C-alpha positions in Angstrom: -0.1 0.1 0.1 1.2 3.4 -1.2 2.6 6.1 1.8 3.0 9.4 1.0 5.9 11.1 1.9 5.6 14.2 4.7 7.6 16.5 1.8 5.5 15.7 -0.8 4.6 20.3 -1.1 8.4 21.0 -0.9 9.2 20.9 -4.6 6.2 22.5 -6.2 5.0 26.3 -5.8 1.3 26.8 -5.7 -0.8 29.6 -7.4 -4.1 30.4 -7.6 -6.5 29.9 -10.3 -7.4 33.5 -11.3 -9.1 34.9 -8.9 -10.8 32.0 -6.9 -9.5 30.4 -4.5 -8.3 27.2 -5.7 -4.6 26.8 -6.2 -2.7 24.6 -8.4 0.6 23.6 -8.5 2.8 25.1 -11.1 2.8 21.7 -12.8 0.1 19.4 -13.3 0.3 15.8 -14.0 -1.7 14.8 -17.5 -3.2 11.4 -18.5 -3.5 12.2 -22.5 -0.8 10.1 -22.8 0.6 6.8 -21.1 -2.5 6.3 -18.8 -4.6 4.0 -20.9 -5.0 0.2 -22.1 -1.4 0.1 -23.8 0.7 1.4 -20.9 1.5 -0.6 -17.5 -0.3 -0.3 -15.2 2.6 -0.6 -12.4 4.0 2.2 -14.4 0.9 4.6 -14.0 1.3 4.0 -10.5 4.4 4.8 -10.1 3.9 8.4 -12.0 0.9 9.2 -9.5 3.4 8.5 -6.6 6.0 10.5 -8.1 3.6 13.6 -9.0 2.5 13.3 -5.3 4.8 13.0 -3.4 6.8 16.1 -4.8 3.9 18.3 -4.8 1.9 17.6 -8.0 -1.4 17.4 -6.7 -3.8 17.8 -9.7 -4.5 15.6 -12.0 -5.3 16.2 -15.5 -7.7 14.0 -17.5 -10.4 13.7 -19.9 -13.7 11.1 -20.9 -11.8 10.0 -24.3 -8.1 10.1 -22.7 -6.6 6.4 -23.8 -6.3 4.6 -25.7 -9.6 3.0 -25.6 -11.6 6.0 -24.7 -12.1 6.1 -21.0 -9.4 4.0 -20.3 -7.4 6.6 -18.2 -10.1 7.0 -16.0 -10.8 3.4 -14.9 -6.9 3.2 -14.7 -7.0 6.4 -12.1 -10.1 4.7 -10.3 -8.1 1.8 -10.0 -5.2 4.0 -8.6 -7.6 5.6 -6.0 -9.5 2.2 -5.2 -6.0 0.5 -4.3 -3.8 3.4 -3.3 -4.1 6.8 -3.2 -7.6 7.2 -1.9 -7.1 8.0 1.6 -5.6 11.0 0.1 -8.5 12.3 -2.1 -9.0 16.1 -0.4 -5.5 16.3 -1.1 -5.7 15.6 -4.9 -7.0 18.2 -7.6 -8.9 15.5 -10.3 -10.2 17.0 -13.4 -12.0 16.0 -16.6 -13.8 17.1 -19.8 -16.2 16.2 -22.3 -16.8 17.5 -25.6 -14.7 15.6 -27.9 -16.4 12.2 -29.4 -17.1 9.6 -26.7 -19.4 7.5 -28.1 -21.5 6.7 -31.3 -24.3 8.3 -32.1 -26.1 11.8 -31.7 -25.5 12.1 -28.2 -21.7 11.5 -27.7 -20.2 14.4 -28.8 -19.9 18.4 -29.0 -21.9 20.0 -25.9 -25.5 19.5 -25.7 -26.8 19.6 -22.5 -27.2 16.3 -23.1 -24.1 14.9 -24.0 -22.0 16.8 -21.0 -24.2 16.0 -17.9 -24.5 12.0 -19.1 -20.8 12.1 -19.8 -20.0 13.5 -16.4 -21.6 10.7 -14.8 -20.1 8.1 -16.9 -16.1 9.9 -15.9 -17.4 9.5 -12.2 -18.2 5.9 -12.2 -15.0 5.2 -14.7 -13.1 7.0 -11.7 -15.2 5.8 -9.2 -16.0 9.0 -7.7 -18.9 11.1 -5.9 -17.7 14.4 -7.8 -14.9 15.9 -9.5 -12.7 19.0 -8.6 -12.5 20.9 -11.7 -15.2 19.7 -15.1 -14.6 20.8 -18.7 -16.1 21.6 -21.5 -13.4 20.1 -23.9 -14.0 22.5 -27.2 -16.5 25.6 -28.7 -19.4 23.9 -30.3 -20.4 26.3 -32.8 -23.7 24.7 -33.3 -25.1 24.4 -29.8 -26.3 27.6 -28.3 -23.4 28.9 -25.9 -26.4 29.6 -23.1 -27.1 25.3 -23.3 -23.8 24.5 -23.4 -22.8 26.6 -20.1 -26.2 25.8 -18.1 -24.9 22.2 -18.0 -21.7 23.0 -16.7 -23.8 25.0 -14.1 -26.0 21.8 -13.4 -23.0 20.0 -13.0 -22.2 22.2 -9.9 -25.3 22.4 -8.9 -25.9 18.7 -8.4 -22.8 18.6 -6.5 -20.7 16.4 -9.6 -18.2 19.2 -9.8 -17.2 21.7 -7.4 -15.9 24.3 -10.2 -16.0 24.1 -14.1 -13.5 25.0 -16.6 -13.3 25.7 -20.7 -10.8 24.0 -23.1 -10.0 25.3 -26.5 -12.1 28.6 -26.6 -10.1 31.7 -28.2 -11.1 35.1 -26.0 -14.2 36.0 -28.0 -16.3 33.1 -26.7 -14.5 33.2 -23.3 -15.6 36.2 -22.5 -19.3 35.6 -23.4 -19.3 32.0 -21.6 -17.7 33.9 -18.6 -20.8 36.4 -18.9 -23.1 33.8 -18.8 -21.2 31.6 -15.7 -21.5 34.6 -14.0 -24.7 35.3 -14.2 -25.9 31.3 -13.4 -23.3 31.9 -10.4 -21.3 29.1 -11.4 -18.1 28.8 -10.1 -16.3 29.0 -13.5 -12.5 29.3 -12.6 -9.7 27.9 -15.3 -9.1 27.9 -18.8 -7.1 25.3 -20.5 -5.2 25.8 -24.0 -2.6 24.9 -26.3 0.6 26.9 -25.5 4.1 26.1 -25.9 7.6 28.1 -28.0 5.9 26.3 -31.1 2.3 26.9 -30.7 1.6 30.9 -29.8 -2.3 30.7 -30.9 -3.3 32.2 -27.6 -1.4 35.2 -27.6 -3.3 35.6 -31.3 -6.7 34.6 -30.9 -7.3 36.6 -27.2 -7.7 33.9 -24.8 -4.5 34.9 -22.8 -5.2 38.5 -22.7 -8.9 38.1 -22.1 -8.2 35.3 -19.3 -5.9 37.6 -17.7 -9.0 40.8 -18.1 -11.4 38.2 -16.6 -8.9 36.9 -14.1 -9.5 33.6 -14.7 -6.6 31.1 -14.8 -5.1 29.1 -17.4 -3.3 25.9 -17.8 -1.1 25.2 -20.6 -1.2 21.3 -22.2 1.2 20.4 -25.0 3.8 22.6 -23.9 6.9 20.6 -25.2 5.0 20.5 -28.6 4.6 16.7 -28.3 8.0 16.1 -27.1 9.6 18.5 -30.3 10.8 20.8 -27.3 13.2 18.4 -25.8 16.5 16.9 -26.8 14.7 13.2 -28.3 15.2 14.4 -31.9 18.1 16.4 -32.0 19.8 13.2 -33.5 17.2 11.6 -35.2 13.8 9.8 -34.7 14.5 7.4 -31.5 13.5 3.8 -31.9 11.0 4.0 -28.5 9.7 7.6 -29.3 6.5 8.9 -29.6 6.3 9.0 -33.1 7.8 5.6 -33.4 5.2 4.2 -30.6 2.1 6.2 -31.0 1.9 8.5 -34.1 -1.0 9.2 -33.4 -0.5 13.1 -32.9 3.4 13.8 -34.1 4.5 12.5 -37.5 7.9 12.4 -39.1 7.3 14.7 -41.4 6.2 17.6 -38.3 10.6 16.9 -38.1 11.1 19.4 -41.0 14.7 20.6 -41.3 13.9 24.2 -40.4 12.2 22.7 -37.2 15.1 20.3 -36.4 16.7 23.7 -37.4 15.0 26.1 -34.6 15.4 23.2 -32.2 18.7 22.8 -32.3 19.1 26.9 -31.6 16.9 26.9 -28.6 19.2 23.8 -27.1 21.6 26.4 -27.4 19.9 29.1 -25.5 18.5 26.5 -23.2 22.0 25.7 -22.1 23.2 29.2 -21.4 20.6 29.5 -18.9 22.0 26.2 -17.6 18.4 24.2 -18.3 17.3 21.5 -20.7 15.8 22.4 -23.7 13.0 20.7 -22.0 13.4 23.0 -18.9 13.6 26.0 -20.6 10.7 25.2 -22.6 8.4 24.7 -19.6 9.7 27.7 -17.9 8.7 29.6 -20.9 5.1 28.9 -20.4 5.5 30.2 -16.8 7.7 33.3 -17.3 4.8 36.3 -17.2 2.7 35.0 -14.2 -0.5 34.7 -16.4 -0.7 31.1 -16.6 -1.6 29.4 -13.8 -0.1 25.9 -14.5 1.6 23.8 -16.3 0.5 20.2 -17.7 3.5 17.7 -18.5 3.3 13.9 -19.6 5.6 11.4 -18.7 6.2 7.9 -19.5 8.4 7.2 -16.4 9.4 8.7 -12.8 12.1 10.8 -13.5 10.7 12.9 -16.0 8.1 14.0 -13.8 11.6 15.1 -11.8 13.6 16.6 -14.5 10.1 18.8 -15.7 10.0 20.4 -11.6 13.2 21.4 -12.4 12.2 23.8 -15.0 10.6 25.9 -11.6 14.0 26.9 -10.5 14.5 29.4 -13.3 11.6 30.6 -14.5 12.8 34.2 -15.6 14.0 35.5 -18.9 15.5 38.6 -19.8 14.3 40.6 -23.0 17.4 39.7 -25.0 16.2 35.8 -24.6 13.3 36.6 -24.7 13.7 38.3 -28.6 16.5 35.7 -29.3 13.6 32.7 -28.4 11.0 34.8 -30.8 13.3 35.3 -33.4 14.5 31.4 -33.5 10.3 30.6 -33.5 9.6 33.2 -36.3 12.6 32.4 -39.0 
């Protein structure tokens, strides 16, 4: 049986989600990869133990995380039942609905029918009475925003979620959604969006600026650009890399000659900061204090420990920032 270490909060700083009362660790553990049916269960446990022992109290999931869809939630449920359930009140567990989860007209997008049914299914898979944060996973162009936000509010009113969040929204839609949720007295606290040195979308679509204006938190996923912002591909494609083992999200053709030159140049900037490229990429996300937490994925416990090192230096000089911008815009 797992026993928590007493120093588990010593390695991580915590930040408030916007103007809410909830604190999140600067680094959170994502279950997008490495917690599905194709991953060893013992390794999943060790990832969770290592994260929690070092102050990473937030575990982030979605209904469709796997493979197969639902398996990440089922595996976390087993870990909670067998090992970590005693520490439930020290954990922040989040899940989402918005992408296709089951066949037919009711298993996708943002209807009240889908969101509330999916949340019930997620809770059953995780053997939990509630989640801390329930997200709508993506904008739905065909369902009225009032319906989707009303479903999130109902999730809170029913006691099945403590807070709600929005994922993959832009700034304009975020502002409209926030107004609706405020009128419904629903505790909306957090936006989850892709953000990395290579992907600045939230800087261009108004999400980052609007979230700061509205005093809502941001949690960034894919901060390492599916592994491109690491040293993994400096000398070719390793046999055990994600490209080789699970090429659903990163493909060999993504590593163009230009991209590899950018990775090499960024590696040199990181070395000048006495960081690995991965550490610098995570530090860069947290550089201005607007992003509350950065989501990491890990296939082995040592990667979690390496990523925590990014918190040692999140300050960037104007010259360093200009150099990074110049490299990525080239």
